[in-house]
N, C-alpha and C positions, 0 to 999 in steps of 0.2 A: 791130102797135103799137096800144096803146089810150091815150087821154087823156081827162082829165076837164075840166069847166068851171073847176075850182078850180086848173088849171094844172099837174096831176100827170100824168105820162106813165108807161106801162108797157111795157116791151119784153120779149117772151118768146122765149128762145132754147132750141130743143129740144136736150137733150143726150142722155138715155139714160132709158128707162122701166123701172122695176123692179116687180115684183109681189112681194107678201108680205102680212104682216100687222103690226098695231101694237097696243099697248095702253097705257092710262095707269094709274098707281097712284101714289097721293099725291104729286103734282107731278112724277113721272117718267115720260117718254115713251119707250117701248121699240120700235124699228122692227126686224122681222126679215124681210129680203128673202128670198125663196126661194133656198136652197143657199147662204146666207152666215151669218155670224155676226151675232147681234143687236147693235144699236147704241143706247145710252141716252143720254138728254139729262134735264136739269131743264127744267122749262119753267114759264112764266108768262105771263101776260095783262097788258098796259100799254096801256090805252085801245084802239085799233085794231090793236096790235102783238101778235105772238107772239114771245116771247123764248126762245131755245133755248141751253142752256149745256152744252157738252160736258165729259168728265171731266178736262180741262186748264185749265178755267175761261174757255175762248173762248166769248163770246157771238155769237150770230147773230140778227139781228131781221128779222122778216118783217111787212110792212105790209099791213094789209087794204086792197083796192083795190075802190072803188066807182065806177062810172061814172054 
C-alpha cells in the first residue's frame, strides 16, 4: 500500500500478468495480448487521469499516482 501527503492511498492487488503488444492510432489504444484477440479502446487524458472508453461506451478512469 502506498499513500501520499495529500491524503491519497493506493492499494495494488496482483491479478494476472499478460504479455503482448500495444499501439495507439488517432485516439485509439489497441492492446494485443499474446495468443488472444486484440482489444481496442478510445482514450483521452484529463489532467492527471487516463480515460479509456470501450466499444459499449463504458468509461474506465486511471489516476496518475505520485508519492
